[in-house]
A tleap script that builds the chain and sets N, CA, C and O, in Angstrom:
source leaprc.protein.ff14SB
mol = sequence {
  NGLU ARG ARG ASN ARG MET GLY GLU ASN ARG
  GLU ILE ALA GLY GLY PRO PRO SER ASP GLN
  PRO GLU ARG VAL TYR VAL ALA LEU GLY LYS
  CYS PHE LYS LYS ASN VAL LYS ASN LEU LYS
  TRP SER ILE ARG ASN PHE PRO ASP GLY THR
  ILE VAL ILE LEU HIE VAL HIE ASP PRO GLN
  GLU ARG PRO ALA ALA CPRO
}
set mol.1.N position { 0.850 -1.178 0.000 }
set mol.1.CA position { 0.000 0.000 0.000 }
set mol.1.C position { 0.891 1.235 0.000 }
set mol.1.O position { 1.860 1.304 0.756 }
set mol.2.N position { 0.568 2.205 -0.841 }
set mol.2.CA position { 1.334 3.451 -0.923 }
set mol.2.C position { 0.379 4.637 -0.921 }
set mol.2.O position { -0.819 4.487 -1.161 }
set mol.3.N position { 0.919 5.796 -0.651 }
set mol.3.CA position { 0.128 7.026 -0.714 }
set mol.3.C position { 0.370 7.691 -2.066 }
set mol.3.O position { 1.497 7.735 -2.559 }
set mol.4.N position { -0.708 8.208 -2.656 }
set mol.4.CA position { -0.547 8.941 -3.901 }
set mol.4.C position { -0.334 10.418 -3.591 }
set mol.4.O position { -0.222 10.791 -2.423 }
set mol.5.N position { -0.277 11.263 -4.617 }
set mol.5.CA position { -0.004 12.686 -4.420 }
set mol.5.C position { -1.041 13.372 -3.537 }
set mol.5.O position { -0.728 14.364 -2.877 }
set mol.6.N position { -2.250 12.870 -3.513 }
set mol.6.CA position { -3.314 13.483 -2.733 }
set mol.6.C position { -3.335 12.957 -1.295 }
set mol.6.O position { -4.206 13.338 -0.512 }
set mol.7.N position { -2.392 12.093 -0.946 }
set mol.7.CA position { -2.323 11.552 0.395 }
set mol.7.C position { -3.230 10.366 0.631 }
set mol.7.O position { -3.364 9.896 1.761 }
set mol.8.N position { -3.862 9.872 -0.441 }
set mol.8.CA position { -4.762 8.731 -0.305 }
set mol.8.C position { -3.964 7.438 -0.403 }
set mol.8.O position { -2.979 7.357 -1.137 }
set mol.9.N position { -4.398 6.433 0.341 }
set mol.9.CA position { -3.761 5.125 0.238 }
set mol.9.C position { -4.245 4.436 -1.021 }
set mol.9.O position { -5.400 4.593 -1.418 }
set mol.10.N position { -3.366 3.676 -1.647 }
set mol.10.CA position { -3.775 2.892 -2.808 }
set mol.10.C position { -3.117 1.532 -2.723 }
set mol.10.O position { -2.004 1.399 -2.214 }
set mol.11.N position { -3.798 0.541 -3.218 }
set mol.11.CA position { -3.283 -0.821 -3.214 }
set mol.11.C position { -2.357 -1.019 -4.404 }
set mol.11.O position { -2.625 -0.521 -5.497 }
set mol.12.N position { -1.285 -1.733 -4.193 }
set mol.12.CA position { -0.374 -2.085 -5.272 }
set mol.12.C position { -0.713 -3.504 -5.696 }
set mol.12.O position { -0.498 -4.453 -4.942 }
set mol.13.N position { -1.238 -3.646 -6.893 }
set mol.13.CA position { -1.589 -4.971 -7.417 }
set mol.13.C position { -0.450 -5.484 -8.276 }
set mol.13.O position { 0.082 -4.758 -9.116 }
set mol.14.N position { -0.083 -6.716 -8.067 }
set mol.14.CA position { 0.998 -7.297 -8.872 }
set mol.14.C position { 2.319 -6.666 -8.487 }
set mol.14.O position { 2.718 -6.704 -7.323 }
set mol.15.N position { 3.001 -6.083 -9.466 }
set mol.15.CA position { 4.274 -5.439 -9.202 }
set mol.15.C position { 5.424 -6.360 -9.526 }
set mol.15.O position { 5.220 -7.506 -9.926 }
set mol.16.N position { 6.635 -5.862 -9.353 }
set mol.16.CA position { 7.813 -6.665 -9.674 }
set mol.16.C position { 8.029 -7.770 -8.651 }
set mol.16.O position { 7.528 -7.685 -7.530 }
set mol.17.N position { 8.771 -8.805 -9.028 }
set mol.17.CA position { 9.102 -9.851 -8.049 }
set mol.17.C position { 9.830 -9.234 -6.862 }
set mol.17.O position { 10.520 -8.226 -7.009 }
set mol.18.N position { 9.679 -9.832 -5.696 }
set mol.18.CA position { 10.239 -9.255 -4.476 }
set mol.18.C position { 11.759 -9.177 -4.480 }
set mol.18.O position { 12.333 -8.407 -3.709 }
set mol.19.N position { 12.434 -9.964 -5.338 }
set mol.19.CA position { 13.895 -9.918 -5.352 }
set mol.19.C position { 14.427 -8.823 -6.275 }
set mol.19.O position { 15.641 -8.632 -6.356 }
set mol.20.N position { 13.556 -8.106 -6.967 }
set mol.20.CA position { 13.982 -7.017 -7.837 }
set mol.20.C position { 13.371 -5.713 -7.333 }
set mol.20.O position { 12.197 -5.677 -6.963 }
set mol.21.N position { 14.175 -4.629 -7.318 }
set mol.21.CA position { 13.619 -3.354 -6.864 }
set mol.21.C position { 12.608 -2.809 -7.867 }
set mol.21.O position { 12.714 -3.047 -9.070 }
set mol.22.N position { 11.641 -2.084 -7.354 }
set mol.22.CA position { 10.630 -1.455 -8.202 }
set mol.22.C position { 11.269 -0.290 -8.960 }
set mol.22.O position { 12.038 0.478 -8.381 }
set mol.23.N position { 10.959 -0.157 -10.239 }
set mol.23.CA position { 11.460 0.963 -11.031 }
set mol.23.C position { 10.394 2.045 -11.077 }
set mol.23.O position { 9.217 1.777 -11.321 }
set mol.24.N position { 10.834 3.274 -10.836 }
set mol.24.CA position { 9.942 4.420 -10.881 }
set mol.24.C position { 10.492 5.376 -11.930 }
set mol.24.O position { 11.607 5.879 -11.796 }
set mol.25.N position { 9.708 5.624 -12.971 }
set mol.25.CA position { 10.131 6.502 -14.058 }
set mol.25.C position { 9.621 7.910 -13.780 }
set mol.25.O position { 8.426 8.118 -13.573 }
set mol.26.N position { 10.542 8.879 -13.777 }
set mol.26.CA position { 10.192 10.266 -13.502 }
set mol.26.C position { 10.595 11.111 -14.708 }
set mol.26.O position { 11.773 11.185 -15.059 }
set mol.27.N position { 9.606 11.747 -15.337 }
set mol.27.CA position { 9.870 12.602 -16.494 }
set mol.27.C position { 10.198 14.013 -16.015 }
set mol.27.O position { 9.469 14.588 -15.208 }
set mol.28.N position { 11.299 14.562 -16.520 }
set mol.28.CA position { 11.725 15.907 -16.160 }
set mol.28.C position { 11.746 16.787 -17.402 }
set mol.28.O position { 12.118 16.339 -18.487 }
set mol.29.N position { 11.348 18.026 -17.235 }
set mol.29.CA position { 11.338 18.977 -18.343 }
set mol.29.C position { 12.167 20.199 -18.007 }
set mol.29.O position { 13.217 20.092 -17.375 }
set mol.30.N position { 11.691 21.373 -18.433 }
set mol.30.CA position { 12.463 22.602 -18.254 }
set mol.30.C position { 12.231 23.281 -16.909 }
set mol.30.O position { 13.101 24.017 -16.443 }
set mol.31.N position { 11.105 23.060 -16.285 }
set mol.31.CA position { 10.751 23.764 -15.049 }
set mol.31.C position { 11.488 23.149 -13.850 }
set mol.31.O position { 11.135 22.065 -13.386 }
set mol.32.N position { 12.505 23.848 -13.358 }
set mol.32.CA position { 13.348 23.328 -12.283 }
set mol.32.C position { 12.546 23.030 -11.018 }
set mol.32.O position { 12.703 21.960 -10.429 }
set mol.33.N position { 11.688 23.960 -10.590 }
set mol.33.CA position { 10.922 23.771 -9.349 }
set mol.33.C position { 10.008 22.550 -9.436 }
set mol.33.O position { 9.897 21.782 -8.480 }
set mol.34.N position { 9.361 22.378 -10.573 }
set mol.34.CA position { 8.471 21.230 -10.751 }
set mol.34.C position { 9.277 19.929 -10.765 }
set mol.34.O position { 8.835 18.916 -10.223 }
set mol.35.N position { 10.463 19.958 -11.387 }
set mol.35.CA position { 11.317 18.773 -11.432 }
set mol.35.C position { 11.740 18.346 -10.036 }
set mol.35.O position { 11.683 17.163 -9.700 }
set mol.36.N position { 12.162 19.301 -9.227 }
set mol.36.CA position { 12.597 19.001 -7.857 }
set mol.36.C position { 11.429 18.437 -7.056 }
set mol.36.O position { 11.585 17.471 -6.309 }
set mol.37.N position { 10.262 19.047 -7.216 }
set mol.37.CA position { 9.068 18.590 -6.498 }
set mol.37.C position { 8.728 17.146 -6.880 }
set mol.37.O position { 8.442 16.325 -6.008 }
set mol.38.N position { 8.759 16.835 -8.174 }
set mol.38.CA position { 8.454 15.480 -8.642 }
set mol.38.C position { 9.487 14.467 -8.167 }
set mol.38.O position { 9.129 13.356 -7.778 }
set mol.39.N position { 10.769 14.839 -8.195 }
set mol.39.CA position { 11.813 13.924 -7.725 }
set mol.39.C position { 11.678 13.650 -6.230 }
set mol.39.O position { 11.786 12.502 -5.797 }
set mol.40.N position { 11.444 14.689 -5.446 }
set mol.40.CA position { 11.286 14.508 -3.999 }
set mol.40.C position { 10.094 13.612 -3.690 }
set mol.40.O position { 10.175 12.742 -2.823 }
set mol.41.N position { 8.982 13.825 -4.402 }
set mol.41.CA position { 7.793 12.997 -4.191 }
set mol.41.C position { 8.101 11.542 -4.512 }
set mol.41.O position { 7.720 10.644 -3.762 }
set mol.42.N position { 8.786 11.311 -5.619 }
set mol.42.CA position { 9.108 9.947 -6.046 }
set mol.42.C position { 10.021 9.250 -5.045 }
set mol.42.O position { 9.798 8.090 -4.698 }
set mol.43.N position { 11.033 9.946 -4.588 }
set mol.43.CA position { 11.982 9.364 -3.628 }
set mol.43.C position { 11.288 9.078 -2.301 }
set mol.43.O position { 11.526 8.038 -1.686 }
set mol.44.N position { 10.432 9.994 -1.858 }
set mol.44.CA position { 9.715 9.824 -0.590 }
set mol.44.C position { 8.722 8.655 -0.657 }
set mol.44.O position { 8.580 7.909 0.311 }
set mol.45.N position { 8.041 8.496 -1.788 }
set mol.45.CA position { 7.004 7.476 -1.909 }
set mol.45.C position { 7.508 6.121 -2.385 }
set mol.45.O position { 6.794 5.125 -2.271 }
set mol.46.N position { 8.713 6.068 -2.912 }
set mol.46.CA position { 9.304 4.806 -3.369 }
set mol.46.C position { 10.734 4.708 -2.842 }
set mol.46.O position { 11.675 4.675 -3.634 }
set mol.47.N position { 10.916 4.660 -1.514 }
set mol.47.CA position { 12.265 4.691 -0.935 }
set mol.47.C position { 13.135 3.504 -1.326 }
set mol.47.O position { 14.360 3.625 -1.349 }
set mol.48.N position { 12.534 2.368 -1.633 }
set mol.48.CA position { 13.317 1.195 -2.012 }
set mol.48.C position { 13.360 0.998 -3.522 }
set mol.48.O position { 13.956 0.039 -4.011 }
set mol.49.N position { 12.731 1.900 -4.253 }
set mol.49.CA position { 12.663 1.759 -5.702 }
set mol.49.C position { 13.891 2.324 -6.394 }
set mol.49.O position { 14.670 3.072 -5.804 }
set mol.50.N position { 14.044 1.952 -7.645 }
set mol.50.CA position { 15.089 2.505 -8.491 }
set mol.50.C position { 14.466 3.650 -9.279 }
set mol.50.O position { 13.515 3.442 -10.033 }
set mol.51.N position { 14.999 4.858 -9.107 }
set mol.51.CA position { 14.474 6.024 -9.810 }
set mol.51.C position { 15.142 6.097 -11.181 }
set mol.51.O position { 16.368 6.145 -11.286 }
set mol.52.N position { 14.321 6.105 -12.224 }
set mol.52.CA position { 14.809 6.227 -13.595 }
set mol.52.C position { 14.352 7.589 -14.102 }
set mol.52.O position { 13.154 7.863 -14.181 }
set mol.53.N position { 15.323 8.442 -14.446 }
set mol.53.CA position { 15.005 9.797 -14.881 }
set mol.53.C position { 14.893 9.842 -16.402 }
set mol.53.O position { 15.788 9.402 -17.124 }
set mol.54.N position { 13.772 10.385 -16.865 }
set mol.54.CA position { 13.537 10.569 -18.294 }
set mol.54.C position { 13.534 12.064 -18.572 }
set mol.54.O position { 12.766 12.809 -17.961 }
set mol.55.N position { 14.382 12.507 -19.486 }
set mol.55.CA position { 14.406 13.925 -19.840 }
set mol.55.C position { 13.484 14.150 -21.023 }
set mol.55.O position { 13.619 13.497 -22.058 }
set mol.56.N position { 12.554 15.070 -20.870 }
set mol.56.CA position { 11.612 15.391 -21.936 }
set mol.56.C position { 12.066 16.692 -22.579 }
set mol.56.O position { 12.106 17.738 -21.931 }
set mol.57.N position { 12.409 16.617 -23.868 }
set mol.57.CA position { 12.857 17.801 -24.602 }
set mol.57.C position { 11.761 18.223 -25.564 }
set mol.57.O position { 11.335 17.442 -26.414 }
set mol.58.N position { 11.310 19.455 -25.427 }
set mol.58.CA position { 10.296 20.005 -26.316 }
set mol.58.C position { 10.904 21.225 -26.991 }
set mol.58.O position { 10.894 22.315 -26.418 }
set mol.59.N position { 11.432 21.061 -28.194 }
set mol.59.CA position { 12.085 22.194 -28.861 }
set mol.59.C position { 11.097 23.331 -29.131 }
set mol.59.O position { 9.931 23.091 -29.444 }
set mol.60.N position { 11.575 24.556 -29.007 }
set mol.60.CA position { 10.736 25.730 -29.235 }
set mol.60.C position { 10.316 25.845 -30.694 }
set mol.60.O position { 9.157 26.127 -31.001 }
set mol.61.N position { 11.270 25.624 -31.581 }
set mol.61.CA position { 10.974 25.734 -33.006 }
set mol.61.C position { 11.033 24.360 -33.641 }
set mol.61.O position { 11.983 23.602 -33.446 }
set mol.62.N position { 10.015 24.065 -34.393 }
set mol.62.CA position { 9.996 22.789 -35.100 }
set mol.62.C position { 10.272 23.065 -36.571 }
set mol.62.O position { 9.769 24.044 -37.123 }
set mol.63.N position { 11.062 22.215 -37.206 }
set mol.63.CA position { 11.355 22.442 -38.625 }
set mol.63.C position { 10.085 22.348 -39.472 }
set mol.63.O position { 9.187 21.553 -39.192 }
set mol.64.N position { 10.035 23.175 -40.506 }
set mol.64.CA position { 8.879 23.169 -41.406 }
set mol.64.C position { 8.880 21.895 -42.232 }
set mol.64.O position { 9.935 21.403 -42.633 }
set mol.65.N position { 7.699 21.369 -42.481 }
set mol.65.CA position { 7.575 20.156 -43.298 }
set mol.65.C position { 7.877 20.493 -44.756 }
set mol.65.O position { 7.457 21.543 -45.243 }
set mol.66.N position { 8.596 19.621 -45.455 }
set mol.66.CA position { 8.928 19.902 -46.871 }
set mol.66.C position { 7.721 19.843 -47.774 }
set mol.66.O position { 7.841 20.055 -48.980 }
savepdb mol mol.pdb
quit
């Protein structure tokens, strides 16, 4: 059982085998404050998990289609 962002308990159904750590994927973008908040939440709620950081790049200008 874990707490979600709203502080509610939720049941964990299934999940990884007990001999392997749980992987938690955290997407990070340009907003530093939001990134720190998301990382802290992930670490606090999955203390035994492996945190996998995904960088999301959204370019400002997209090339014109030919």
